[in-house]
Structures are given as structure tokens and as C-alpha cells.
N, C-alpha and C positions, 0 to 999 in steps of 0.2 A: 392242855383243855382240851383236844383231839381224842384222849383216851379215855376222859370223862364220859364225855359225852357219847362217844360209844357205849360204855361200860351201861349209861342211863338207858341207850334206847334198849339195850340189848334186853335190859331188866323188866323196861316194857313191854316187850315183845314176850317173853320169855315166858313170864307171870304168869302172865292170864290164861295161855295155851296150857301149860302143864296143871295149872289148879284144875281150868277147865275137862280136858280128859281126865284128873284125878276124881272129881266128882260122877262124872258121867262112866267112868269104870268100875268104881265101888259100887254102882245103882245098876243089878244085874236083875235082866227079863225074868229068873222065879223069883225075886222078892214082889218085884211087881204085882205075878200071877196070884201070891201066895196072899198078897194085900186085900183083889179084889174077889176072893174065892167065897162063895157064899152070897156077896153081895147082888144086888138086883144086875146090874152091868153085866154082871157075869152069866147072871141068865138071861139077858134079852139076846133075840135073838136080829137082830136089828142094830147093835153095836159091833164092827168090826176090830175096833183097837180100844187098848183103855187108855183113859186120858192120859194119865200121867206116862203112857209110853207110846205115844203119838211124837213121831219126830216132830212134827210143826212146832211143840209147846218150847221148844228148844231155839225157835227161825230167829227170833229176838236175841239171844246169847250168842249164836255163831254172827250175827251181820255185827254186833257189838267187838267179836273177835276178828272177825275178817277187817273191818275201819282200823283196829289198834295193832294192827299186823302192816296195814298198808301204810298207816301216820308213820309206823316205827320205820317204815324202810325210806319214806320222803325224806324221815328226820336226817337218816343214814348217810342217805344221798348226797343232805346239801352239808352235813359234819363233815365227809370226806371229800367235797369240792376240790378239785385240784386249785395251789395258789400256786397264783404267778411269784415266781424268785424276784426279787428283789434284785434287781444289781446294780440300782443305782450306789447301793453302798460300796459298790468294788470299784465304783468311777471315783478317784479319788479327784475334789475340786482342786487343790493344788496344785501347782503346774511345778515342777521339777525343774528347777532352772541349774544346767549343765554349767559348769564353771568349765569356762576355757582357758589355758594354760595359753600366757602368751611365750610366745617365744623370743628371747634375748634375740635380736640384730649384733650379728658381729660383725665388725668391722675388717675385711678381709686387710692384712698388706699390701700395699704396692709395690706388682717386681719393679725390683731396684732396673735403672736405664741399663742400655747395652754400653761398652767400653766403646767411647769412639776410635773410629780407624786408625790406623796406623799412619804417620804420614808417609808419602811416598818414598823411597830412597835417589838420592839426589845422587845420578851418576857423573862422574867428572869425568871431562873430554880435557886431555894433553895439548896443548898449543903446540907441541911439536911436530904435531903428525904433518907431513907435505901431503896435499894434494896433487895430484896428479893433472896436466894442462889434457882438458877434452881436445879430440882432435876440432878443428873449426868445419862443422857441415856446410857452412855457404861458401867456402870455397870448391864444396865439389861441381865439377860440369856436369851438365844434364843436356842429354841430349833429344832434344823437343821429337827431331823425329821420330824416333825411338818409341818414345811414348804414346804420342800420339797415334792410334788408330783407326785405319780407313772405316766409314762408316759401316755396318753390313748392308748388303743391298736389300731392300723393301721393293716386293711386286707392287707397281701401278694398280690400284683400284680398277677393275673392268666396267667399262660406262655401257648402263644399261641405260638403253637406246630405247626412248619410250611410243610406242605406238601411237601413232596417231587413234585419237576414238573417233569411231563413224559418227557422224549427224541422226541425230535421236530420229527417229518418221515420226510423226503425230500420225493422229487420226483426227482433232477436232484443233482447226487453230479460229483465230479471231477472223481473218481473211483465209475464206476456203479457195483452191485455186480455178479458175477457170479458162473453159475451151476461147479461143479467140472466135470472138463474135458471137457467144454466151450460148445457150444449150442450143434454141431454134439451129447454128450453126454449126452444133455438132450431131445431131441429129439430122440433117439436112449432109455432111459426110459420111455416117455411119450411112444412108439409103444409098447413097452414089456410089459406093465402094463396093458395098455388100453383095455376094454373090450367092444365091439361094444353089444349097448343094444338091444336084442330080435324086442323090440316093434319100434325102428330107422330103422333094417333091412326090417321090416313086410311093414312100410310103404315108404319105400323108403329114410330116414330120411340122411342128409347132409349136413358137412359145418363146420362152425367154432364156438369154441365156448372158448370166453377173459374172464379166471384164474384174477382174482384183488387180490392180496396178499400182506403181508410186510416180508422185509426180517431183520430179528433183528437183533442188533448186533455182536453175536454171528453168524449170518447168518442159525436161524433155521428160519422155514416158520409160519407165523399164520395171522389172519384177512383174509381168503380165501374166496371172495363169489366171483358170477358170473356178472359180468361188463356185458355180453349178453350171451346169449345162443341159441339154437335153438330147445329145448323139443325133447320130444321122450326117455327120461329117458339119451341124451349123456350130459347136463350142471349137474346132478349130477353123470353121472362118471368120468368126468374131473373134478369136484372137491376134489374127491377121491383120486386121484391118486395125484393132487397137496397137498393136506395135506401128504401125504405120500414119500414125497419128501426126500432125504436125506439133510444136512443140505449144505449149499451156501458158497461162499466166499463172508464176508460181503464186501457193500459200506464202503467208506470212504471220509470224508471229511475235509480238512484239516489236513491228515495224522492222522485223528481218526473215528473209526469204528462209525457209524451211522445208523438209521434205515430208508430204502429205501422200497416206493411204488413200485410194479411192476406187470407190465398185461402181459401173459402169453398165445397165441392163441392156442387151440387145435383141431388138424384136425379129421374130422371123414368123411373119403369116403368109398363107399363101391367098391369094387372088382367083 
């Protein structure tokens, strides 16, 4: 079908063109000039071309030939348009069923059971064998003194004597220590027993000397030191007087006498 269409289109394309060329070639220009010789058109000065020699006269023919050629090309293109291969015919709708060959199961013969173990051999013991008498172990005399050894000497562990712990010295207790007679009696004692050092008088030294000491459980004074001094012999004098103080009323913590730190200011003032 495609080849027939191609030949028809080719004929429509080639035949008009060939006919046109043949007609146009057979009509030579010399023949047209001879045809118009002696005519008014030949003698006229205004006519540039003969009517039959005018190319525009063939315009309609050229247009028809061009349209024919274009139409032939279009038809040729449609005639030879690529067609999709119909691959559907290649696909078979039938499903090929594979035959599965069944493998017959073979029953393997069970191995025979192992033979039973042979019975143990019975060894016959002769009755005529005499058994020798064994010595009596209980008749042997044992020397107990030789068996029992004296225990090894183990040195006694050293006795560690625990040193008595020093009683704790408190700073603040429930009941603070008190000088016999109260604070008034304390300052009267200091004023009565302190002697102003000559060096301090000559140099005009005055102020407070702070003495720190411990009041023991029995009220005695110990560990007296100068916490802050002013010099000029005032520190030594204040320390001497504090050490000479009588016993205080001791401080108490939970109803028990305890050691307490105490700081006492001693005044030195020139008059």
C-alpha cells in the first residue's frame, strides 16, 4: 500500500513539471519575435515586452505547479510517516504452565540396631585360697606423751595504753566563768595590783592590753598570753597581774565544769 501511494504522488509531482518545461522550452524567443514582426506592437516605442514573451503571463501556471509540488510533498510525508510497531502480537496471552515434575519420596531403610554388648565375664574365685590373718591394729601401744607435742610459744599482744584525752577548751558555754564578786570586783583587783611602768609614763604610752587565758574546771587561770599589747612594759605588767588572780567561778556546759577561753582587756591611762 505504501509503494503505490508513493508512485502516485511521484507521478503527480513529476508529470506537471515535465510538461511545463517541455512547453516552455519548445517556445523559443526567436519564434515570438518573428510572430510580432511588422505588427503595431513591434513598431510601438512604448511597449517594452511582447505580450506573449511577458513572464508574468505564466505566473498562474507557476503558482499551480508550486502548489502541486507542495501538496505532493505533504502527501508523501504522511504516506511515509513512521508507524509504531505493534508489539502486542508478540506478547502471547497464553500463560505457559511449567510442568513441575514431582520427585517421588524414597523411604530410606532404617539402619539395623547395634548388637547388644557381650555379657561380662564371670571370674570364678577358688574357695581353697586361705586369707592370712592381719595383725591387730588395736593391740599396739601408743605413747601419748610422744604424740602430744607442746604448743608453740605465742607472745602476748602488747597492751596499748590509751592516753587520756585532754579536755576540750570551749569559747562559749552555757554558763560563762565569773570572777569572785563579779566584774566590779575584777576591775577593782586590777586597779589595786597594776603598777604603771616608768617607761610608759616617760613616753606617754596608754591604752588597752588584751590578755587571753584559760579558766580551768577548778577555776584556776592558765595559758595566759598577750593577745594585743601597747608596749612600754604595759604588756608584761598586765600579764603578771592576770597570773596572780585568784580562782574564778568555772564555766559550765550541760551542768559540768569545763575549760573556757577568756579574753580580758586591761586599761592603762595616765592621770
